N, C-alpha and C positions, 0 to 999 in steps of 0.2 A: 470492378476489374476483373476482365475478362482472363483466365489464365491458359487460354489458349493458343496455339502461334498466330501470328496474322495473316491475314491472307497476302496473296504471291500477288504481284502486279496484273489485269487480266494479259491472257497470253496475245491479245488485240496490238502490245503495247508491249514488245519486244527490247530489253536494253541496252543493243545497240553496239555487242561486242562482238556480231560477226562480221565480216569485211563489207558490208556495203554501210555498213555506221548504225546512225541512226532510224531503223525501222519505223521510226513514231513521225516520221516527218511527212508532209502531205505528197503523192507520188509525186504530182509535177516537178514541185521541189527536189524531191530526189531526183529524179529525169533531167532535169536542171541542172544539175552541182549541187542538191541541197545541204543540207549541214551534214552529213555524213560523207561527201563526195571532197575528195580531197583539194580538188578546183576550187571549192570553195572555203578551205581553211587555210586564213591569210593571215594567222598571227603567229611568229616565228618564238624560238625562247626569249631572244632578247625583249620584242615588242609584250608578251604576257608577262613577264618580269617587272617591264617599268609598269603595268598595269596594275601589277598586286601592289610595289611601290608608290606611284602615284595615287590609290589608294587610301592608302594606311597612313601616308601623308599629305595631311591636308592642311589649314591655316593654323593648328591647336599647338603643333611646334613650339611655334613664335611666341607664346604665352608660356609656356611648360616650363622653363625655369623657376620663372618667379612664382607659378603656381605652386612647386614642391617647395620652394626656399626655405617657407617657415617652419618643415619640419627638419633641417637637417641634410647633409651630405648623405644620411640614409637612405635620404630618395634616392641615390643611387642603386642601393641595394635592392630598393624595390622596381626600379628598372631592369633590373639585371634577372631577379625573378620572374618577371611578367615577360621578358624576352623569352625565357626559355619556353614558359607557357605559349607564348603564340608559337614559335616553333614547331612545338609538338603540334597543337592545332594543324599549323600548313603541313605536319609531313602527315597526319591523320588525310587532308582532304586528295595529297598526292597518290598514299594507298587507295581513296575510292575512286578515286580519277582512273587509274590503273584498269580499274573491272567494267569500271561504267562511266568513258568518256562522254555525256551527252552534257548539252547546253541546260545547266540549270542548278548542278550544283548541290547542295545542300538539298534542296527539293529534288532531287532521283533522286539520292542517299534513303530521304526518309520514304518516300514511297517506295522504294524496292524494300525496303526492311517491312517497313510499319502498313502498306497500303495508302488508300486515296484518301484517307483522312487527313494522316499526318502528311502526308506528303503536300496537302493542301495549306495546313495551318503553317508549315514552312514558305510556301511558295506567298502566303497572304502576308505574313509579318516582316518577310524580305521586302516585299513590292513597297511597306508600307516606311521603312525604314530606309529606302533609295530615294523615292519624291518628296517624302521632308527633310532628310537631308540636304538634298539636292536645292530647297529652299532654305536653310543655314547655310550652306557654303556662298550659294549668293549673295544675302542679308551681309554676312562677316567678311565677304571680298567688299562687296563696298563700302564698309567703315576703314578699310586701308585703302580702296582707291580714293577715299573722300582725304588723302594726304597731300595724294600726286594731284588728284582734279579737284579744288573745292566743291562739294555742291552749295547752291545757293537757297534753296526747295526739294520740298518731300518728292515733290514730283521728279527730278531731276534723280534723285536715286531709285524710285522706283523704277525709272526709264532705263538707270545704269544695271540693275538687278535683274531685269526682264533681257536686256541684251545679254548677258551672260549667261542665264538659262536655254536661251535660244538660238546663242551661236554655237554654244555645245553640242546642241541638240541639233543643229546642223549641220555640224562635225561629224556626228551618228551617223544620222541620215546619206551623208556623200558614203557613208560605206566602210567599212574594216579596214580598209587598207588605208584608207585616210583619216580615219580616227583613229588608228596605232601612229599614223606618223605624227598627227597632231600631240597624241599619248606621250610621246618619246620625246620630241621637242619639249614640251611642258614640263618633262620631268628632266630633263637635262639641265634645262633654265631654271627650274627652281633648287635643282642641288649645287648648283654654283657657289652662291651667297651660305646656303647655308655649311657646305664645304669648305666656305673660308674662316665661318666661327670656328665649326668643329675640329679641324684641322691645321690652320693657319691660327687660330687662337690657342693652341698648345704654346704655341713660340713665344707668348706674353702671360705663358699662365704664371698669376703668383698666387702660393700655396695658404699665403695671410690672408687672402678673400673668403677663402672653403667656410668659415665659422666653425662651429661643432657642428659634429656628428650626428647627434639628436639635439634638436636645440627644441623640440614639443615639450609640453608638460606632461603629456601622455607616458607610460611607459614604452620604451625603445620598439617592441612589438607591435601597439597601437598607432605609433607613429609610422612604423612599416605600413601596416594597414589602410591608415588615411592617407597617407602618401599613396598609396597602390591604387587606393578607389579614386582615384582624381587622374590617374595614367593609365587606366585598364582599358578607357575608351578609344586609347590612342591607334592600339592594335587592331578597330575593327577594320576588314576588309583583308583581313586574309584569306578570305576564300573566292577572290575575285579572277583567279584565272580557271580554279574549276568551276564558275559560273560560268564561263564563255568559252567551255572547255570545247563544246562543237565549232568555233571558231579557230582553234588551236592546231599548229598542223604536230600530227604526231600526238595525241594528249594523252596518248600514258603514259608517254616517257616525257611530255615536257612541266604538264601542269603540275604537276609533284616540285620538278625542279623551279619553276617559277616563283611556287606555292613558298617552298624553303627559301631561292636565292631574295627574292622581292622582302619576305619578310626579318632576314639578316641585315641587308641591303637598309632595308627602315630603325632598324633595334640600332645598326652600327650612329645611323644618323644622330637619330635621338639621343642615345646614349654620349657620343662624343660632344654634339652638339650641347649639353646641360652639362658636362663637367668643362666643358672651357668657359661656359657662361660661369658659372660658379667661381674660373680661377679668374675671371675677368673683370668680375663685377664683386664689390666689395657686398660682403651679407647682411649686411644693415640696408642697403639700399638696393641687395636686389628684390627683398621682402617686399618694397614697394612698388617695385617699378612696372610703367603699364606698357614697356616695348622694353624685355629683358635683351634679343640679341641687336639692336638700335645701340644702347647702353654698352654693350660689348665690343658691337663696329667703333664705337668711337674712344672705349677705352686704348684697343687696337692700334688707330693712327689718330686721334685725337681729333676737333672738328666736330660738326655736329651733324655731318653727311647722313648719319648712320639710318636716321628715323625714314629717310626719303629711300633709301638705298633696302630695305627692308619692308617697307610699303611694298615697293614693285614688286620684291619679293615672294609677300605672301598672296599678293593678288594672283602673279602666275601659280603660286601652289597651288592656291584654291583652285582657279579656270581648270589646273589641269587632275586637279583630284573630281571637279564637276565634271567635267569631258569623262571619267572613268565611269563614272558612277551612273553617268546618263545611262551607258550599255549594259551597265547590271540591273538598273531598274526596268528594264525589258525585256533581259533573260530573264528574268525567275517568272512570270504570267508568262513567257513565251512557251517557257517549257510545260508550265501548265497548261494551258491550253492545248498542246498537241495532246493532251492525255484526255481533253475535254472536262477540266480541273478550275477553268477560267472560259471567258466568254471564246469563242472560235476564231474571232479578230484579231487577237491578242497569237495567234503564229503565222502573221506573214510577214514575209520578209522579202527585202529589198536589198541588193550588194549585200546579203550576210547581214541585215543587221533588223532585229522586228519593230519597221516601220511606226507600226499603233503603237507598241509600248512604248517609245520616246516618247510620240507624241502625247499619247495620256498625259504618263509625266512628266513631260514641260509643260502642259495646261495646270496639273496638279501643284506643281511647285511653284509656276505662275499665282495660282490664284492665294494661297497661303501667302506668297511673297508681298503681293500689293494687299489682304486683311495684316498682314505685320506693320505694314508702313501705315496706312491707311486708318485701320478699326478703330487703334485704339487697345489692340491685341496683345500686343507684344508680352504681354503672361503669359497667354493663351499660349502664343506659339514659343514660347521657352519652355512650356511645361511638354508641349508635343517632342518637342528637341531632344528632353532628357526619356522622352517614351521610347523614344528610337534607342536608346540605350538600353532598352529590356527586346524592342521587340528584334532586335541584330539577334541578341545571343538566341531565341528560340531555334533557329535552325541551326547555330553550334550545336545547341543539344542534341535536336534529334540526330543529326549527322553521326554525332562523336556514339551516340545511344546506337545508330544505325552499323555503323563497324564494331564496337562490340557484341551486338547479335548477331554479326556472320561471323568471326571467330568464335562466337561461343556453342553457335549450330551448325557449324562447320560447312556453311553454302560457300565457302570461299574454295581456290583450289589448294591443293595439299600441301604445306609446307614444314620443314624444318619445325620439331619444337622449342628450339631458341628462336625462330623468329614467329612461331608466335605469341611467342612470351612476351619480344618486344614490342613486336603488335599492339601487343595485349597494353601491355604499361605505358604505350603511348598515349592509346586512347582511353585510357582513363586519366593518367595526365590531363589531356586536354576534353576530358568531362570534366576534370575538376575545376580549371580554367575557367570554360562557360558558364557554371556554375560560378565562379567565383564574381563574374562578369555582371550576373543577375544581383549577388549580393551587393556590387559598388554602386547598382543603379539608383538602389535608396528604396522605401517602402513609398513614395509617392509616385515613382516612375513606375516601379510592380505594380501596382495596382492598379494604374491607369493603362500600362500596358495591357493588363489582365480583360481588362474591358475593351481597348481594341481587338484581343486575340477572341474573345467571344461574337463581339460582330463580327468577326470574319465566319463564325461557326455558324450565320442566320446567313451569309451570303452562301454557303457550302450548302446546306440546306436548300434553297433552289435550286442552284447548278445540278444536285443529287438528285431529286424528286424529277425536274428536267430530264435526265439523263437515263433515269427511272423506266420512265414514260416513255423514250423512242425507243428504248431494250423489247418495251412491252408491245410496242406498237409495228415493230420492225418482227416479233415474233411472231404476232397476230397474223401481219401480211403473207408472212411466210405456209402461213396455213391454212 
C-alpha cells in the first residue's frame, strides 16, 4: 500500500463547482440544458425526499416486527442506534454534495479523493447492488400480488414480475419529471396504510403484549447485535438524493436536506410501526407471525381483511422502491461513463434520464428474475441478494473515507475548529456504521461479494488499457 497522496482527478473532468455545473457532461448535452443546466434540474426538495424515503422503505418493513420479535423489545433499542447511524451517513452525504453536486454520489466522492480506481470500484459495486435488488423487489412483489390476484402457473408469476420491472423502467424513460411524480404518488400511497398502523395503532396499544425486554438466550448485548444484524439493511438507500444530485434543483442545499429528512421519515415509520405492532399483537403470536402488519390491522378492527389490505400496501411499497432504484441503477454507470470509466454508451441521456443504463438494468434484472422462477436457481438468487448487502456498503465506506480524507488534508473550505470537529465526528460515526453493515452481512456474503469486487477489477483493467492506448494514440498524432 502506497503512502503517497492519491492522485487528483484529471483536469479534463472538473468537479462541477463552477457556475456551469458539471463540466464532464458531453458538450451537446451542456449546450442543450444538460446535467449542469438549471433547466434540466427537475427534482425539488419534496421529490428528492420521497426518493430517499421510497428507496429506504421497500417491502421488508412488513416482516420486520416478526423478524426481531424473538429478541424482545431490546430490538427497539437497536432501531434507535441504527437510525442514528443512518442519519450520520445522510449528513455526510449532504456535506459531500455541497462541495461536489454531481450525479453519481458515492462514486464522485471516491474518485475525487482517491482517483479513478476507487471511483470505478464504487460505481461497479453500486451498479451490481441496484439491478440485483431490482430483481429481488420484483420477485418479492409478486409474492404479495399473489394474495390479490392468485397465480395459477409459473408463467403468470414471471409475466407479473417482468411487468413490474418494465413498467417502472418506462416510468423512468418518460423523464425525471414523470418519474418524480410516480415516486411521490407511490410514496404517499405506501405511507397511508403504514401510518394507519404506526400512528393509529398507538390508540389500541396494550403494554401486556410487549413481552420481555430481553427474550433471547444470549446476553443483552448479543441480542442487541443480533437484532441489529437483521435491521441493518433496512436503511440502504440513504444515498439516493446524492446519487441523483445532477437532477436536483439547488443540489448544494437540497441534497443534504432530502437525505436527512428522508432518512428521519423512514426511521420514524420503522420505529413507530414496530412499536405499534409489538403493542397490538401478543409476543407469543408475533414470534411465529408470517404477516405481522396484517395481524395488527385485524387486532385493531377485527375481521380478516388485514391480509388483503397489507398485501396491497406491500405491492405499492415495492413498486415505489423499484421505481426509485431503477433510476439509481443508471446513475452510477452514467457518472462513471462521463469520466471514461464505464462504456460511453451509458453516458447518453434523454429527458434527464440515462436511458441506456435504465434499459441495461431492466434487462439484467429480467434475466435474473426469469432464472429465479424457471431455472431452479432460487438458492443462487438468494445468495446474490445477500451479496448486495456487501456490495452496497463498499460505496458507503469509500464515500465516508473520502470525507475523512478531505477534512484531514484541508482540501475543503476553511471552517471553524468546531465545525471541523463536528464534521469529523460525523464522518467517523458514518464510517463505523458502514463497517457495521459489512459485519452484519455475514461471512458468506462478504466472501462472495469480494469475488464480485475482484471481477470488477478485471473489467477496470480492460477499460484502463483502452483509455491508455487512446491517450498514447492522441499523443503520437499530435507529434
